[in-house]
N, CA, C and O atoms as a GROMACS GRO file, in nm:
protein
  552
    1MET      N    1  17.948  21.710  17.326
    1MET     CA    2  18.054  21.809  17.312
    1MET      C    3  18.000  21.950  17.306
    1MET      O    4  18.058  22.036  17.239
    2LYS      N    5  17.892  21.976  17.371
    2LYS     CA    6  17.832  22.107  17.366
    2LYS      C    7  17.919  22.214  17.431
    2LYS      O    8  17.907  22.332  17.396
    3HIS      N    9  18.006  22.176  17.523
    3HIS     CA   10  18.088  22.275  17.591
    3HIS      C   11  18.219  22.304  17.518
    3HIS      O   12  18.295  22.389  17.562
    4HIS      N   13  18.246  22.237  17.409
    4HIS     CA   14  18.367  22.262  17.331
    4HIS      C   15  18.334  22.356  17.215
    4HIS      O   16  18.323  22.312  17.100
    5ARG      N   17  18.320  22.482  17.245
    5ARG     CA   18  18.279  22.580  17.143
    5ARG      C   19  18.384  22.597  17.035
    5ARG      O   20  18.349  22.612  16.918
    6ILE      N   21  18.510  22.595  17.071
    6ILE     CA   22  18.615  22.616  16.971
    6ILE      C   23  18.614  22.503  16.869
    6ILE      O   24  18.626  22.528  16.749
    7LEU      N   25  18.600  22.379  16.916
    7LEU     CA   26  18.594  22.265  16.823
    7LEU      C   27  18.472  22.274  16.733
    7LEU      O   28  18.480  22.244  16.614
    8ARG      N   29  18.360  22.314  16.789
    8ARG     CA   30  18.237  22.324  16.710
    8ARG      C   31  18.249  22.432  16.604
    8ARG      O   32  18.208  22.411  16.489
    9VAL      N   33  18.303  22.546  16.640
    9VAL     CA   34  18.320  22.656  16.543
    9VAL      C   35  18.422  22.616  16.437
    9VAL      O   36  18.402  22.642  16.318
   10ALA      N   37  18.532  22.555  16.480
   10ALA     CA   38  18.634  22.513  16.384
   10ALA      C   39  18.577  22.409  16.286
   10ALA      O   40  18.607  22.412  16.167
   11ALA      N   41  18.496  22.318  16.337
   11ALA     CA   42  18.436  22.217  16.249
   11ALA      C   43  18.340  22.282  16.151
   11ALA      O   44  18.337  22.245  16.034
   12LYS      N   45  18.261  22.378  16.198
   12LYS     CA   46  18.168  22.448  16.108
   12LYS      C   47  18.242  22.525  15.999
   12LYS      O   48  18.192  22.541  15.888
   13LEU      N   49  18.362  22.571  16.032
   13LEU     CA   50  18.441  22.643  15.933
   13LEU      C   51  18.515  22.547  15.838
   13LEU      O   52  18.538  22.581  15.721
   14LEU      N   53  18.552  22.429  15.886
   14LEU     CA   54  18.632  22.338  15.806
   14LEU      C   55  18.552  22.242  15.718
   14LEU      O   56  18.597  22.205  15.610
   15ILE      N   57  18.435  22.202  15.762
   15ILE     CA   58  18.360  22.100  15.688
   15ILE      C   59  18.320  22.146  15.547
   15ILE      O   60  18.338  22.068  15.454
   16PRO      N   61  18.269  22.268  15.526
   16PRO     CA   62  18.237  22.308  15.388
   16PRO      C   63  18.357  22.308  15.293
   16PRO      O   64  18.344  22.260  15.181
   17PRO      N   65  18.474  22.361  15.333
   17PRO     CA   66  18.588  22.352  15.241
   17PRO      C   67  18.635  22.207  15.218
   17PRO      O   68  18.684  22.176  15.110
   18ILE      N   69  18.620  22.121  15.318
   18ILE     CA   70  18.657  21.980  15.299
   18ILE      C   71  18.566  21.917  15.194
   18ILE      O   72  18.614  21.846  15.106
   19LEU      N   73  18.437  21.944  15.202
   19LEU     CA   74  18.343  21.890  15.103
   19LEU      C   75  18.370  21.948  14.965
   19LEU      O   76  18.362  21.877  14.865
   20LEU      N   77  18.401  22.075  14.959
   20LEU     CA   78  18.434  22.139  14.831
   20LEU      C   79  18.562  22.079  14.772
   20LEU      O   80  18.570  22.057  14.651
   21PHE      N   81  18.660  22.053  14.856
   21PHE     CA   82  18.783  21.990  14.809
   21PHE      C   83  18.757  21.849  14.758
   21PHE      O   84  18.819  21.805  14.661
   22ALA      N   85  18.664  21.777  14.823
   22ALA     CA   86  18.628  21.643  14.776
   22ALA      C   87  18.568  21.652  14.635
   22ALA      O   88  18.599  21.569  14.550
   23LEU      N   89  18.484  21.751  14.612
   23LEU     CA   90  18.428  21.768  14.477
   23LEU      C   91  18.537  21.803  14.376
   23LEU      O   92  18.534  21.753  14.263
   24TYR      N   93  18.632  21.887  14.416
   24TYR     CA   94  18.743  21.921  14.327
   24TYR      C   95  18.823  21.797  14.291
   24TYR      O   96  18.853  21.774  14.174
   25VAL      N   97  18.857  21.716  14.390
   25VAL     CA   98  18.933  21.594  14.365
   25VAL      C   99  18.853  21.499  14.276
   25VAL      O  100  18.909  21.434  14.188
   26GLN      N  101  18.723  21.492  14.299
   26GLN     CA  102  18.637  21.404  14.219
   26GLN      C  103  18.639  21.444  14.072
   26GLN      O  104  18.661  21.359  13.985
   27PHE      N  105  18.616  21.569  14.044
   27PHE     CA  106  18.600  21.610  13.905
   27PHE      C  107  18.730  21.651  13.838
   27PHE      O  108  18.732  21.675  13.718
   28HIS      N  109  18.838  21.659  13.914
   28HIS     CA  110  18.969  21.686  13.856
   28HIS      C  111  19.047  21.557  13.834
   28HIS      O  112  19.154  21.559  13.775
   29GLY      N  113  18.993  21.446  13.881
   29GLY     CA  114  19.063  21.318  13.878
   29GLY      C  115  19.098  21.268  13.739
   29GLY      O  116  19.196  21.195  13.724
   30ASP      N  117  19.021  21.305  13.637
   30ASP     CA  118  19.054  21.258  13.504
   30ASP      C  119  19.158  21.346  13.436
   30ASP      O  120  19.205  21.312  13.327
   31PHE      N  121  19.194  21.459  13.497
   31PHE     CA  122  19.296  21.546  13.442
   31PHE      C  123  19.428  21.538  13.518
   31PHE      O  124  19.532  21.578  13.464
   32GLY      N  125  19.428  21.489  13.639
   32GLY     CA  126  19.548  21.484  13.720
   32GLY      C  127  19.530  21.386  13.833
   32GLY      O  128  19.440  21.303  13.830
   33PRO      N  129  19.616  21.394  13.934
   33PRO     CA  130  19.604  21.302  14.048
   33PRO      C  131  19.471  21.321  14.120
   33PRO      O  132  19.420  21.432  14.133
   34GLY      N  133  19.419  21.213  14.164
   34GLY     CA  134  19.292  21.216  14.235
   34GLY      C  135  19.190  21.131  14.162
   34GLY      O  136  19.223  21.060  14.068
   35GLY      N  137  19.071  21.138  14.206
   35GLY     CA  138  18.965  21.062  14.144
   35GLY      C  139  18.864  21.017  14.246
   35GLY      O  140  18.854  21.072  14.355
   36GLY      N  141  18.789  20.915  14.209
   36GLY     CA  142  18.677  20.870  14.289
   36GLY      C  143  18.714  20.820  14.426
   36GLY      O  144  18.650  20.857  14.525
   37PHE      N  145  18.815  20.737  14.435
   37PHE     CA  146  18.850  20.680  14.566
   37PHE      C  147  18.894  20.789  14.663
   37PHE      O  148  18.845  20.795  14.776
   38GLN      N  149  18.983  20.874  14.619
   38GLN     CA  150  19.032  20.980  14.707
   38GLN      C  151  18.921  21.076  14.745
   38GLN      O  152  18.912  21.117  14.861
   39ALA      N  153  18.837  21.112  14.649
   39ALA     CA  154  18.726  21.204  14.678
   39ALA      C  155  18.627  21.141  14.774
   39ALA      O  156  18.575  21.209  14.862
   40GLY      N  157  18.600  21.012  14.759
   40GLY     CA  158  18.509  20.944  14.850
   40GLY      C  159  18.561  20.943  14.992
   40GLY      O  160  18.484  20.964  15.087
   41VAL      N  161  18.690  20.920  15.008
   41VAL     CA  162  18.750  20.919  15.142
   41VAL      C  163  18.745  21.059  15.203
   41VAL      O  164  18.716  21.073  15.322
   42ILE      N  165  18.773  21.161  15.125
   42ILE     CA  166  18.770  21.299  15.177
   42ILE      C  167  18.627  21.336  15.217
   42ILE      O  168  18.606  21.396  15.322
   43PHE      N  169  18.530  21.301  15.133
   43PHE     CA  170  18.391  21.332  15.164
   43PHE      C  171  18.347  21.261  15.292
   43PHE      O  172  18.283  21.321  15.379
   44ALA      N  173  18.380  21.134  15.304
   44ALA     CA  174  18.345  21.058  15.424
   44ALA      C  175  18.415  21.115  15.547
   44ALA      O  176  18.357  21.117  15.655
   45ALA      N  177  18.539  21.161  15.531
   45ALA     CA  178  18.610  21.220  15.645
   45ALA      C  179  18.539  21.344  15.696
   45ALA      O  180  18.538  21.368  15.817
   46ALA      N  181  18.478  21.422  15.608
   46ALA     CA  182  18.403  21.539  15.652
   46ALA      C  183  18.280  21.498  15.733
   46ALA      O  184  18.250  21.560  15.835
   47ILE      N  185  18.211  21.395  15.690
   47ILE     CA  186  18.093  21.348  15.763
   47ILE      C  187  18.135  21.288  15.897
   47ILE      O  188  18.068  21.307  15.999
   48ILE      N  189  18.245  21.216  15.897
   48ILE     CA  190  18.294  21.156  16.022
   48ILE      C  191  18.339  21.265  16.119
   48ILE      O  192  18.316  21.254  16.240
   49LEU      N  193  18.404  21.369  16.068
   49LEU     CA  194  18.440  21.483  16.154
   49LEU      C  195  18.315  21.545  16.215
   49LEU      O  196  18.313  21.578  16.333
   50TYR      N  197  18.212  21.561  16.134
   50TYR     CA  198  18.086  21.614  16.184
   50TYR      C  199  18.032  21.525  16.296
   50TYR      O  200  17.986  21.575  16.399
   51ALA      N  201  18.037  21.394  16.276
   51ALA     CA  202  17.986  21.301  16.377
   51ALA      C  203  18.069  21.307  16.504
   51ALA      O  204  18.014  21.298  16.614
   52LEU      N  205  18.199  21.321  16.493
   52LEU     CA  206  18.284  21.326  16.611
   52LEU      C  207  18.263  21.453  16.692
   52LEU      O  208  18.273  21.450  16.815
   53ILE      N  209  18.234  21.562  16.626
   53ILE     CA  210  18.218  21.690  16.695
   53ILE      C  211  18.074  21.709  16.744
   53ILE      O  212  18.053  21.750  16.858
   54PHE      N  213  17.977  21.679  16.660
   54PHE     CA  214  17.837  21.710  16.693
   54PHE      C  215  17.758  21.588  16.740
   54PHE      O  216  17.643  21.601  16.782
   55GLY      N  217  17.817  21.471  16.734
   55GLY     CA  218  17.749  21.351  16.779
   55GLY      C  219  17.703  21.263  16.664
   55GLY      O  220  17.666  21.311  16.557
   56VAL      N  221  17.707  21.133  16.688
   56VAL     CA  222  17.672  21.036  16.585
   56VAL      C  223  17.523  21.046  16.549
   56VAL      O  224  17.486  21.029  16.433
   57GLU      N  225  17.440  21.074  16.648
   57GLU     CA  226  17.295  21.082  16.620
   57GLU      C  227  17.264  21.197  16.525
   57GLU      O  228  17.179  21.182  16.437
   58ARG      N  229  17.330  21.310  16.542
   58ARG     CA  230  17.308  21.423  16.449
   58ARG      C  231  17.363  21.390  16.311
   58ARG      O  232  17.304  21.428  16.210
   59ALA      N  233  17.474  21.319  16.307
   59ALA     CA  234  17.529  21.278  16.177
   59ALA      C  235  17.435  21.182  16.107
   59ALA      O  236  17.421  21.185  15.984
   60ARG      N  237  17.370  21.095  16.184
   60ARG     CA  238  17.273  21.002  16.124
   60ARG      C  239  17.150  21.074  16.073
   60ARG      O  240  17.078  21.022  15.987
   61GLN      N  241  17.124  21.193  16.123
   61GLN     CA  242  17.016  21.274  16.068
   61GLN      C  243  17.059  21.340  15.937
   61GLN      O  244  16.978  21.356  15.845
   62VAL      N  245  17.187  21.377  15.928
   62VAL     CA  246  17.239  21.439  15.807
   62VAL      C  247  17.250  21.335  15.695
   62VAL      O  248  17.204  21.358  15.584
   63VAL      N  249  17.312  21.223  15.725
   63VAL     CA  250  17.325  21.112  15.630
   63VAL      C  251  17.270  20.987  15.698
   63VAL      O  252  17.343  20.916  15.767
   64PRO      N  253  17.141  20.961  15.680
   64PRO     CA  254  17.082  20.842  15.744
   64PRO      C  255  17.148  20.714  15.693
   64PRO      O  256  17.190  20.707  15.577
   65PRO      N  257  17.157  20.612  15.780
   65PRO     CA  258  17.217  20.486  15.736
   65PRO      C  259  17.148  20.424  15.615
   65PRO      O  260  17.215  20.362  15.532
   66SER      N  261  17.018  20.442  15.602
   66SER     CA  262  16.948  20.387  15.485
   66SER      C  263  16.991  20.458  15.357
   66SER      O  264  17.000  20.395  15.252
   67VAL      N  265  17.017  20.588  15.365
   67VAL     CA  266  17.066  20.662  15.248
   67VAL      C  267  17.207  20.617  15.214
   67VAL      O  268  17.241  20.602  15.096
   68ALA      N  269  17.290  20.597  15.315
   68ALA     CA  270  17.426  20.550  15.289
   68ALA      C  271  17.424  20.413  15.222
   68ALA      O  272  17.501  20.390  15.128
   69LEU      N  273  17.340  20.323  15.267
   69LEU     CA  274  17.330  20.191  15.204
   69LEU      C  275  17.278  20.201  15.061
   69LEU      O  276  17.324  20.130  14.973
   70PHE      N  277  17.181  20.290  15.038
   70PHE     CA  278  17.132  20.312  14.902
   70PHE      C  279  17.244  20.363  14.812
   70PHE      O  280  17.256  20.320  14.698
   71LEU      N  281  17.327  20.455  14.863
   71LEU     CA  282  17.435  20.511  14.783
   71LEU      C  283  17.544  20.408  14.753
   71LEU      O  284  17.608  20.414  14.648
   72VAL      N  285  17.564  20.312  14.844
   72VAL     CA  286  17.658  20.203  14.815
   72VAL      C  287  17.613  20.130  14.690
   72VAL      O  288  17.692  20.106  14.598
   73ALA      N  289  17.486  20.094  14.687
   73ALA     CA  290  17.432  20.021  14.572
   73ALA      C  291  17.427  20.108  14.447
   73ALA      O  292  17.457  20.060  14.337
   74ALA      N  293  17.390  20.234  14.462
   74ALA     CA  294  17.379  20.324  14.346
   74ALA      C  295  17.516  20.346  14.280
   74ALA      O  296  17.526  20.346  14.158
   75GLY      N  297  17.619  20.366  14.361
   75GLY     CA  298  17.753  20.384  14.305
   75GLY      C  299  17.801  20.260  14.232
   75GLY      O  300  17.861  20.269  14.125
   76LEU      N  301  17.776  20.146  14.290
   76LEU     CA  302  17.814  20.020  14.226
   76LEU      C  303  17.737  19.999  14.097
   76LEU      O  304  17.795  19.955  13.997
   77LEU      N  305  17.609  20.029  14.097
   77LEU     CA  306  17.528  20.015  13.975
   77LEU      C  307  17.571  20.114  13.868
   77LEU      O  308  17.566  20.082  13.749
   78LEU      N  309  17.611  20.233  13.906
   78LEU     CA  310  17.661  20.330  13.809
   78LEU      C  311  17.788  20.277  13.742
   78LEU      O  312  17.802  20.285  13.620
   79TYR      N  313  17.879  20.224  13.822
   79TYR     CA  314  18.003  20.169  13.769
   79TYR      C  315  17.972  20.055  13.672
   79TYR      O  316  18.020  20.054  13.559
   80ALA      N  317  17.892  19.960  13.718
   80ALA     CA  318  17.860  19.844  13.633
   80ALA      C  319  17.775  19.885  13.513
   80ALA      O  320  17.788  19.828  13.405
   81GLY      N  321  17.688  19.984  13.532
   81GLY     CA  322  17.602  20.030  13.423
   81GLY      C  323  17.680  20.090  13.307
   81GLY      O  324  17.641  20.073  13.192
   82VAL      N  325  17.788  20.159  13.337
   82VAL     CA  326  17.872  20.213  13.229
   82VAL      C  327  17.932  20.099  13.149
   82VAL      O  328  17.941  20.106  13.026
   83GLY      N  329  17.974  19.993  13.217
   83GLY     CA  330  18.028  19.877  13.147
   83GLY      C  331  17.924  19.808  13.061
   83GLY      O  332  17.952  19.770  12.947
   84VAL      N  333  17.805  19.792  13.114
   84VAL     CA  334  17.697  19.728  13.038
   84VAL      C  335  17.657  19.816  12.920
   84VAL      O  336  17.632  19.764  12.811
   85ALA      N  337  17.651  19.947  12.940
   85ALA     CA  338  17.617  20.038  12.831
   85ALA      C  339  17.720  20.029  12.719
   85ALA      O  340  17.684  20.034  12.601
   86SER      N  341  17.847  20.017  12.755
   86SER     CA  342  17.949  20.006  12.650
   86SER      C  343  17.936  19.874  12.574
   86SER      O  344  17.963  19.870  12.454
   87ILE      N  345  17.894  19.767  12.640
   87ILE     CA  346  17.869  19.640  12.571
   87ILE      C  347  17.750  19.654  12.476
   87ILE      O  348  17.756  19.610  12.362
   88LEU      N  349  17.642  19.716  12.526
   88LEU     CA  350  17.522  19.733  12.444
   88LEU      C  351  17.545  19.822  12.323
   88LEU      O  352  17.475  19.811  12.222
   89LEU      N  353  17.643  19.912  12.333
   89LEU     CA  354  17.675  20.000  12.220
   89LEU      C  355  17.779  19.940  12.126
   89LEU      O  356  17.826  20.008  12.034
   90GLY      N  357  17.817  19.814  12.148
   90GLY     CA  358  17.904  19.745  12.055
   90GLY      C  359  18.050  19.738  12.093
   90GLY      O  360  18.131  19.690  12.013
   91GLY      N  361  18.086  19.782  12.210
   91GLY     CA  362  18.226  19.775  12.253
   91GLY      C  363  18.246  19.666  12.355
   91GLY      O  364  18.157  19.585  12.380
   92ASN      N  365  18.363  19.665  12.413
   92ASN     CA  366  18.393  19.573  12.523
   92ASN      C  367  18.347  19.635  12.654
   92ASN      O  368  18.310  19.752  12.660
   93TYR      N  369  18.349  19.551  12.761
   93TYR     CA  370  18.311  19.602  12.893
   93TYR      C  371  18.405  19.714  12.932
   93TYR      O  372  18.527  19.698  12.929
   94LEU      N  373  18.349  19.829  12.970
   94LEU     CA  374  18.422  19.950  13.009
   94LEU      C  375  18.508  20.006  12.895
   94LEU      O  376  18.611  20.068  12.921
   95ASP      N  377  18.466  19.985  12.772
   95ASP     CA  378  18.530  20.049  12.656
   95ASP      C  379  18.459  20.182  12.635
   95ASP      O  380  18.356  20.188  12.567
   96TYR      N  381  18.513  20.287  12.692
   96TYR     CA  382  18.446  20.415  12.695
   96TYR      C  383  18.433  20.480  12.557
   96TYR      O  384  18.348  20.567  12.540
   97SER      N  385  18.513  20.441  12.462
   97SER     CA  386  18.516  20.509  12.332
   97SER      C  387  18.384  20.498  12.258
   97SER      O  388  18.358  20.580  12.169
   98VAL      N  389  18.299  20.402  12.290
   98VAL     CA  390  18.172  20.386  12.219
   98VAL      C  391  18.058  20.464  12.286
   98VAL      O  392  17.944  20.457  12.239
   99LEU      N  393  18.085  20.535  12.392
   99LEU     CA  394  17.979  20.604  12.466
   99LEU      C  395  17.938  20.737  12.403
   99LEU      O  396  17.836  20.794  12.444
  100ALA      N  397  18.012  20.787  12.306
  100ALA     CA  398  17.977  20.914  12.242
  100ALA      C  399  18.012  20.907  12.094
  100ALA      O  400  18.073  20.810  12.048
  101HIS      N  401  17.974  21.011  12.022
  101HIS     CA  402  17.998  21.014  11.877
  101HIS      C  403  18.147  21.021  11.844
  101HIS      O  404  18.189  20.974  11.738
  102GLU      N  405  18.225  21.079  11.930
  102GLU     CA  406  18.369  21.088  11.911
  102GLU      C  407  18.440  21.006  12.019
  102GLU      O  408  18.396  21.004  12.134
  103GLN      N  409  18.548  20.940  11.983
  103GLN     CA  410  18.616  20.850  12.076
  103GLN      C  411  18.664  20.920  12.203
  103GLN      O  412  18.648  20.868  12.313
  104THR      N  413  18.723  21.037  12.188
  104THR     CA  414  18.776  21.107  12.306
  104THR      C  415  18.663  21.157  12.396
  104THR      O  416  18.677  21.158  12.519
  105HIS      N  417  18.551  21.199  12.338
  105HIS     CA  418  18.437  21.241  12.420
  105HIS      C  419  18.380  21.123  12.497
  105HIS      O  420  18.343  21.137  12.614
  106GLY      N  421  18.372  21.008  12.433
  106GLY     CA  422  18.323  20.888  12.501
  106GLY      C  423  18.413  20.848  12.616
  106GLY      O  424  18.365  20.808  12.722
  107GLN      N  425  18.544  20.858  12.595
  107GLN     CA  426  18.637  20.824  12.702
  107GLN      C  427  18.624  20.921  12.819
  107GLN      O  428  18.632  20.881  12.935
  108HIS      N  429  18.604  21.048  12.787
  108HIS     CA  430  18.589  21.148  12.894
  108HIS      C  431  18.461  21.122  12.974
  108HIS      O  432  18.462  21.124  13.097
  109ILE      N  433  18.351  21.097  12.904
  109ILE     CA  434  18.224  21.069  12.972
  109ILE      C  435  18.235  20.941  13.055
  109ILE      O  436  18.190  20.937  13.169
  110GLY      N  437  18.296  20.839  12.997
  110GLY     CA  438  18.307  20.711  13.067
  110GLY      C  439  18.387  20.720  13.195
  110GLY      O  440  18.344  20.671  13.299
  111ILE      N  441  18.504  20.783  13.190
  111ILE     CA  442  18.588  20.790  13.310
  111ILE      C  443  18.523  20.880  13.414
  111ILE      O  444  18.537  20.855  13.534
  112LEU      N  445  18.452  20.984  13.371
  112LEU     CA  446  18.382  21.070  13.465
  112LEU      C  447  18.274  20.992  13.540
  112LEU      O  448  18.262  21.005  13.662
  113LEU      N  449  18.197  20.911  13.468
  113LEU     CA  450  18.092  20.832  13.532
  113LEU      C  451  18.149  20.722  13.620
  113LEU      O  452  18.098  20.696  13.728
  114ILE      N  453  18.256  20.658  13.574
  114ILE     CA  454  18.319  20.552  13.653
  114ILE      C  455  18.374  20.609  13.784
  114ILE      O  456  18.352  20.552  13.891
  115GLU      N  457  18.444  20.720  13.775
  115GLU     CA  458  18.501  20.781  13.895
  115GLU      C  459  18.392  20.831  13.988
  115GLU      O  460  18.408  20.826  14.110
  116LEU      N  461  18.280  20.879  13.934
  116LEU     CA  462  18.168  20.920  14.017
  116LEU      C  463  18.110  20.800  14.091
  116LEU      O  464  18.078  20.810  14.210
  117GLY      N  465  18.095  20.688  14.023
  117GLY     CA  466  18.046  20.567  14.088
  117GLY      C  467  18.138  20.521  14.199
  117GLY      O  468  18.092  20.482  14.306
  118VAL      N  469  18.268  20.525  14.173
  118VAL     CA  470  18.365  20.485  14.275
  118VAL      C  471  18.359  20.581  14.394
  118VAL      O  472  18.360  20.537  14.509
  119GLY      N  473  18.353  20.711  14.367
  119GLY     CA  474  18.349  20.809  14.476
  119GLY      C  475  18.227  20.794  14.564
  119GLY      O  476  18.238  20.798  14.687
  120VAL      N  477  18.112  20.777  14.503
  120VAL     CA  478  17.989  20.760  14.581
  120VAL      C  479  17.996  20.632  14.664
  120VAL      O  480  17.958  20.632  14.781
  121THR      N  481  18.043  20.526  14.603
  121THR     CA  482  18.050  20.398  14.676
  121THR      C  483  18.148  20.404  14.792
  121THR      O  484  18.116  20.359  14.902
  122VAL      N  485  18.265  20.459  14.769
  122VAL     CA  486  18.366  20.466  14.875
  122VAL      C  487  18.318  20.553  14.991
  122VAL      O  488  18.333  20.515  15.107
  123ALA      N  489  18.260  20.669  14.960
  123ALA     CA  490  18.211  20.756  15.067
  123ALA      C  491  18.102  20.687  15.147
  123ALA      O  492  18.103  20.691  15.270
  124ALA      N  493  18.008  20.624  15.078
  124ALA     CA  494  17.898  20.559  15.147
  124ALA      C  495  17.944  20.440  15.230
  124ALA      O  496  17.895  20.418  15.341
  125VAL      N  497  18.039  20.363  15.178
  125VAL     CA  498  18.090  20.248  15.253
  125VAL      C  499  18.165  20.294  15.378
  125VAL      O  500  18.149  20.235  15.485
  126MET      N  501  18.246  20.398  15.365
  126MET     CA  502  18.319  20.446  15.482
  126MET      C  503  18.226  20.502  15.588
  126MET      O  504  18.248  20.481  15.708
  127ILE      N  505  18.121  20.572  15.547
  127ILE     CA  506  18.023  20.624  15.642
  127ILE      C  507  17.949  20.509  15.709
  127ILE      O  508  17.925  20.511  15.830
  128THR      N  509  17.912  20.408  15.630
  128THR     CA  510  17.843  20.292  15.686
  128THR      C  511  17.930  20.217  15.786
  128THR      O  512  17.882  20.176  15.892
  129ILE      N  513  18.057  20.200  15.754
  129ILE     CA  514  18.149  20.134  15.847
  129ILE      C  515  18.163  20.217  15.975
  129ILE      O  516  18.164  20.162  16.085
  130PHE      N  517  18.175  20.348  15.961
  130PHE     CA  518  18.183  20.434  16.079
  130PHE      C  519  18.059  20.420  16.165
  130PHE      O  520  18.070  20.406  16.287
  131TYR      N  521  17.942  20.425  16.103
  131TYR     CA  522  17.817  20.409  16.179
  131TYR      C  523  17.815  20.275  16.250
  131TYR      O  524  17.769  20.266  16.364
  132GLY      N  525  17.864  20.171  16.185
  132GLY     CA  526  17.865  20.039  16.248
  132GLY      C  527  17.952  20.034  16.373
  132GLY      O  528  17.914  19.974  16.473
  133PHE      N  529  18.068  20.098  16.366
  133PHE     CA  530  18.156  20.098  16.483
  133PHE      C  531  18.112  20.201  16.587
  133PHE      O  532  18.128  20.178  16.707
  134ALA      N  533  18.058  20.315  16.543
  134ALA     CA  534  18.018  20.419  16.637
  134ALA      C  535  17.894  20.381  16.713
  134ALA      O  536  17.869  20.434  16.822
  135GLY      N  537  17.814  20.290  16.660
  135GLY     CA  538  17.692  20.247  16.727
  135GLY      C  539  17.713  20.146  16.836
  135GLY      O  540  17.622  20.116  16.912
  136ARG      N  541  17.834  20.092  16.845
  136ARG     CA  542  17.862  19.990  16.947
  136ARG      C  543  17.880  20.056  17.083
  136ARG      O  544  17.929  20.169  17.092
  137GLY      N  545  17.840  19.987  17.185
  137GLY     CA  546  17.861  20.037  17.322
  137GLY      C  547  18.007  20.021  17.362
  137GLY      O  548  18.077  19.934  17.310
  138SER      N  549  18.052  20.104  17.454
  138SER     CA  550  18.193  20.097  17.493
  138SER      C  551  18.217  20.009  17.612
  138SER      O  552  18.331  19.994  17.656
   0.00000   0.00000   0.00000
């Protein structure tokens, strides 16, 4: 798509705000609508837009498939790790109140970490699925 200058310029202008909005949705999710799943989808959509405009090979340089697979596992381990940490601290699985000295602080920390794990996993899985389909011959 080297001859589509308008699309390339528009993508360069749109991708940073899309990524910034994904971060906003991620970290605002415990105060209002949004959260990890929505932020992960928005983040992956920005990478997929980049791949559609600049090519899948360039996108694989930005987010290599091995990094995406690592992030799938890391997000899942973060989610499960919060649950295991709450058990080790004397609570039930995913009982966030035991994660800090005060119950409300523990709940805030717990939901923030859980939503981060979900966001990372969803973004990485969507990018991996896109790479899987984009790599096929037509």
